N, C-alpha and C positions, 0 to 999 in steps of 0.2 A: 951333355956331354961333348966330347971333341968332335962328333961327327954332326951335331945341330938337332939331334933328335933327343925325344923325352926317354929318360932310361926306364920310367915304369911302362909306358906302353908304345913307345916308338914312333910316335908322331913327331911332325917338327914342332920345335918349340921357338917362337918368334924372340929376337933379340932387338936392342935398342929403341928405336922409335916405334917398331912395330909391335912391341909387347905392350900387354895392357897395363902392367906394372912401371912403365917407363917413368921416371922423374928428369924432368928436362931443367930444373933450376931456373926457369925463367922470371921469377917472382922473387926468386930468393934474396937477391941483393936489396930490392925495396924492402921486403917485408923485415930483413934483418935491419935496416936503416931504422924505420917506424918504429920496431919495439926496442931497439936500443935506445931512442930518444925518449920513448915511454916509460921505460925502464930508469933510465937516468932522472927524468922528473920525478918519479915514484922515490926514488932513493934521496933526493934533493927536499923533500916536503918536510916542513919545519915540524908538522905534528902527525904523523903517520896513522895516528889512532883517532882522529878528529873525523869522525863518520856523518857530524851535523850536515853537511851539503849533501850528502846521500840521502839521508832521512828527509830533508827538506824538498829535495827534487823528487821522490818516491811517493811524499804527500801530495806534492802539485799533481804528478801522475794520476793518483788516485783520486784527487778532488775533480779533475779535469773529466776523467773516465765516468764518475759518476754523474756529473752533471750533464754530460752526453746521454746516458740513460735515462736520467729523470725527464728529459724533454720529450721522449718518446712514449708510444701508448703501449706498444707491443716490444716487450724486451725478451730475449732467446735465454733459455737455461743457461749457453754456455757463456752469456754475457754475465749472467750473474756470477758464475764461477769465475770469470777472470777478476770482477770485482772483488770478490771475496778473496782470490789469492794476492791481488795488489793489496788488500788491507793487512793480508796477514803478513807480508813483506815488511810494510810499514812497522808493525809491532814488532817484527823480529829483529829489525834494525835498531828499534827503540830499545829492546830488552838487550841487544848487544852494546850499545851506548851505555846504558845504566850498567852493565856488569863491568866493561872497561873502567868507568868511573869510580866504581864502588871498589875495584881491585887496587886501585892507586891511592885511595883513601883511608886514613887512618880510622881505626874503630874506636870507640868510648873506650874501651877497656885499655887500648893500647895507648891512647892518650893519659889515661889515668897512671899506668905504668911509668911512663914517660914523667907525669909528674911527682910521682913518688921517689923516681931517682933525683930527679932535681932538688927535693925537697932535703932527701939526705947530704947532697953535694952543699945545699946552703948551709946546713948545719955545721958542716966540717969548715965553710969558708967565710961565711959572715958571723963573728963571734957576738954581736949586739942581738941579743934575742926580740929586742923591740923591732929592729929593722925586719929580722927573719919573720916574725908574726905578720907585720904589714905584706911582706912580700908572698908570703902563703895564702894569706888571705885574698890579695889581688890575683894570684895563679889559680886559686879555686873557683873564683868569681869568673874565670874564662872558661872554664868547663861546663858544657851543657849538663843538666841534670836529667837527662830524658830516658836512660837507662839506669834504673836503680835495682834491677834484679841480680840475685848473687852470681849467674853464670856472668854477666859483663864486667864483674869483678876483676881487676889484673891480678897475675899471679905476685905472689912476694917476690921482692927482690932477694937474690941470693944473700947470704950471710957473709960480713966482710966487704959488701959494697959501699956502705955508709962508713 
């Protein structure tokens, strides 16, 4: 309030440096500069989704922690919980890396779909049937046959594509 008193209970309300909520900004410029540098470095990363260095660091920390525990006779329960948490972090990071890699990779079904499209285009643009057969045989040899189930079969190309 204008008179410097609290409007709810009438007591004096400290302001400025006397207030418990006073923000002085003493570290603001240093913090902004450091964060801006880290942000710029993160933006300039060539492969921002490459988490292998993090996984290696986590595994090294886990191994070092477990080695420290294995040299002792008495281990506290909290130390075992810490080791378990570190192991879970390694597994989670590995799973995340695997997911990122799989999201970028083509499935066998997608490869076969592309392959069928290429064969249709080949039939249109390569008149010699012997050259077409040789190309198709070579193309088929490139596709691994590990998934033969019906659900992995690609959808048919729409009519009029070939």
